[in-house]
N, C-alpha and C positions, 0 to 999 in steps of 0.2 A: 523405643516402642511406643512412648509417653507423645514425642510428637505425631507417629503416624496415626495416632489416637484423634489427635488435636484436627488433622488435615480431612480423616474419617467425618469427625463428627461436624465437619464446617459441609462438606458434603452433604451429609447427614440433612441438616439446616437448609440447604439448599436446595434440596429436593423435596422438602417441608413447603419453604415460601414458594415455589415454582407449585405443588400444586393449591397453594391459595391464591396465588394470579389467577391460576386457572379457571378456579373458583369464581375470580371477581371476574373474569372474560366472560363466563356464562351465565351468571347471573347479571349481567349489564353495570357493572360497578368499575371497569378496567380506569376509569376516569380519575379514579382515588388511590390506584394502585402503584404510583410513582414511589414512595419510599421504599414498599414491599418490592420492585422489581428491582431496585437498585441493589437492596440488601443482599439479595439473590444471586445477583451475576458478582457481587463482592464477596460474597462465603465460597462461589464456586472458583472464584480467583484464589482464592486465599487455601482451598483445599484443594487446587490443583499445583499449587505451589510445592505442595510436599511429597509430588511422587514424580518421577523422572519421564513416566511414559505420559504424561498429564502436563507438564512443563508448558511446552511451547503454546498452553492456550491459556496461560494466565493473562500475556498481555490483550488478547483479544478481548478476555470478560469485564478487563477493566475498563478497556473502550465503550464496551456496552454496558455497564454501570453509567459512564460518565455521559453516553448519548441518550440514556432512559431521564438522567436530571435534566438534561438540555430541552429533551421534549414537554418533559411536564413540568419547569421551570425554568423557563426562556428568558425572563428576566433578568438571572441573577449574568449572564453571558453575553447579554449586549451590549451595557455600559459601565464603565466605572467612574463616577461622575459626571462628566460631560465626555470623558474618552470612551469612542467607539472601540468596543475590542477584538472587532476586524483588523483593526491596524496592527494587531500585533501577527498577524497570518504573515505576513513576509519577511518580518526579523527571526522570525521562527524558523520557516525555510532555510533561511540565510546560515542560520544555528545549524542546520543539520545538513545541510551542505558542504561546510567548515570540517562537521565532524568527518563526514564521507571524505573530504579532501585529507587530514591528518593521518585518516586509515590507510592513504593512496601512498604508493610512490612511482617513481618512473619505469625501474623494473616492474611493477605488474602490467605496463604494455608491451613486454618482450614476449606475451603468450599470441598477440597479434602476429610475430613472425614465426614462434613455433608452429602455431595452429591458425595460418589463415584462413581457413577452409570456416573450422567451426565458428570463429568472429562475424565472416561475413554473414554466413547463414543465420546467426543469432540477433544481428543489427538490421539485416532487412527482414526476416522473419518478424522482427519486434515493432519495424517501422510501416511493416506493409498487409501483414495480419488484422493487427488491432486496430489500426484507424478505417479498412475498408471494412471490418465489422462493427466497428461502431457506428459507421455512415449507415448501413444497413438497419442496425436494432431503433437509430434515430428516426431513420424515416418510418421505420412500419409503428413506430410508438405513437406518433401521431399527439403528440406533448407540445407544449408551448413553446416557441422558438429557442428560446435560453436554456430552457431543463433541454433540450434535443439535444441542444451543441455541446451540452457539458460531458453527454454520454459520448460523441466524437473527442471530443477536449481528454477524457481520461485516455482514448484508444490511441490517440495522437504522442502521449509523453511519454518520456524514456521510461524502463526500471528503474526501482529504486534499490536500497539495501537490504529488504525484506527478503526481496528473491536470493540474494548472498548465502543469508541465514535458512534459508530452505534449502537450497543446493547444498550447503554444508550437512545439512539433516537428513536430505535424500540419496546421500555417498554420490552426489554430481558430480561434476568439474569443476570445483569449486573455484579455480584459477582463472577459468573461461567465464564463469556467472560475472566474476569482479571488471572483467576485461570489457564484457559485453556492457555492463552497467557504466561504467565510465566510458567508454565510446558514444554509447546512446545519447548519456545527458551531456557530455562535453559538445556532441552533433544538435543537441535538441533547439538552441537557440535560434539557428537556422532552420534545420528540418519542421518543428512542431508547426512555427508560424504558418510556413506554406502549405502544409497538408490541413491546418486548419483552414486556411483561405481557397482551399482546392473542394473541401469536404465539409467545412461548417459554412461557409459562405452564404449559404441559400438560410441558412437558419440566422445569423445575425453579422453585423458588420465587423469583418476584421481588417484592424487594419495592422499590417504586417512588419513594416521599420519598428512600430511602437511596441508592440509583442516583442518581437526579437531583443531591443533593447532592455524590457523588461524581464526575461529570461535571463539576459546574461547578467544581469545584477541582484537576481536568484541561484544563480548555477555557476559562470565562471569565476566571477570575483571571490566567492567565498571559498569556491574550490580551490582556486589558485592561492589563497591565500592560505586556505590548511595544508596545501600540497607546501609550501615555503615553511610554513611553522613545521611541518614533518621533518624539513631537511637539516633547518637551524636546532630543532631541539631532538629529534630523533625518541630513542629510548631513555630520554635523560628526563621525562613528565609522566611517571605512569601512572598518577592517581588521575591525571586528566585521559588518560589512552581508558579506562573503567571509566569515567564520569560521562564524558560522550555520549558510549551507547544509549545511556542510561537518560541524560539530557535530550536524544533525538527521539526517544522513544516517549517523554515528557510531553515533547513538543508536539510530536504528531495526533497524541488523544489531545493536548490542548485547540490544535488546529481541528478538530474533526467535532469536539464538543463545540466550537464557536460557531460551525458552520452550520453545525444542526439547528442550535437557536434561530441564528439569522432565518434558515429557512423553512424552520418548524411549519408553517401552514400548508407553506408549497408540499412539503415532504409527508404530512398528515392527509392528503389530498391525492397523492399519485404514490407514498409511499409502498405500497404493495406489488405494484407494478413495475416499480423504479428496481426494487430489489429484485425480481422476477429476471428483468432484462439485465442489469450489473451484474447479476448471477450468470446468466448465456453466456456474456460477454466474456467474462473470467476463466468459465471452466472450456469452452468454445477456446481460449487463450492458449489453455495446458492442449486440450487436443490435435489442434490444427499447428502448433510448435513441434508437439511431441513429431506426430507424423509426417510433417515435413523432415525431418532432422534425420526419419528414417529412411525414407524417399531419396535424398542424398547421401546416404549412404553413413553415415555419421555412427563412433559407437554408443553402446545405451550409456554411458556417463555422458558422453555429450548431451544425447538425446534427453534427458532429464534435465539437464542445465538450460537448453533450448525452452523446453515447455515450459520451466517456471521463470522464466526471462520474458517471453511472449507473456503469460499467463497473468504475471504480478506486476502493476504498473507505477509509478510514483505519483497516486493520489495527491500526497501535499505540493507536489509542484505546481498539478493539474488545480489544485486550490487555489493557489499563491495565483496565478494566471489568472482564473476566475475571479479575484480580488481586486487585482491590479486593473481589470475591464472594469469595478465595481457591479460586477453581479455575481458576486457571493451566493447571496441566497437563491437564484437560478441556476445558472451554469455550475457552481458548486458544488451542488444536491450531489449528483453524479458522483461523483470523484473522494466526496464523503463518505457513501453508501459503499463505495469499492470498497474501501480501504480496509474495514472491519471483513468484508466478506473474503476481502480477496487472504486475510489473514487467518480466516477459519480453513477454508478450501487449501490452500497453502500448506498448512499445520497438517491437515489429513490425506495430503499426496503426499507429503515427505515422510510419515509417519510410515504410510504405508510401501514406501519406496526403500528407506528405510532397512526395514526387514527383509527386502531382497537386496543380495548379494549384486551389481551387475555382470552379466557371462563373462566381460571380458575378465573383469577381476576373478572368478571363479578359476578358469583357465588358468590364470595366473597361478594363484594358489595350487592346483590340482598338477601344474607344471614344476 
């Protein structure tokens, strides 16, 4: 009972801080509200952590706390001495991909044989719908070329582990989700650069071979190392299986904070419109993915899976690609915005579906 009171108190504090932040906004003092907004998100995260129904929003709240600090105090996230912090992005992505590899095994790919239709629909939807949608939004935005290319980039990236978590919460087909993510990720070194050349070539110069090698270093090598580690060590290292998901979430948070700090000026100029376009990209990914799966007569659980796989992209990988091109402060902005928004919308959608049992499961229960 005491714990619930503490968490409720934290949410109450968050509500008070929100009111103060809104007052500062209305009185033109938002420039001095950095600490208040940061503590608001931190209090919100702590409050959410005490309730099972709100627990999935903790990570996103902490991301927003970090983004707030990066926007108000970017100087702390650009350099440490003479070391440029953007140099951490690719190693952090490699850690995330290694963690993904340790959670995978060759057995996961058996789903391709058991359910080839679902996998084919998921991968083609993900690599068809999101890149074209991203290109259309980039053309419409009239953003500077490199920022517009970032919208295309997030569309051309595969899904990440976040979609697997949301599939589990949404009572979707988790095995199918993991397989689609794995296959889309493994073919990304070849597909993403070609899609970028085709769709973003008018915005920025794309060196296909250089991008391929960059993605191989970020994806194939660390995932391969993770798969090998899983085969050799397996369940013998329980502490590592618990530590790696937390490490991955921390790495994603650090990446988003660094990108926000690096692109702060551009983000303040176009942030509102960029958030709107990214939100449209994300939500239409869910809608088009779901109805495409319905059109080809997949089950409800599979339709939910496809929706989440299409709508939720790997923002960390997209950020790493932008960084490898030396365009983290411009091309990296859309992926940095997409990540937190995707977690919010994904959590809402997963919570909605969690309360609604798929029809085929209801029929099984009745039978």
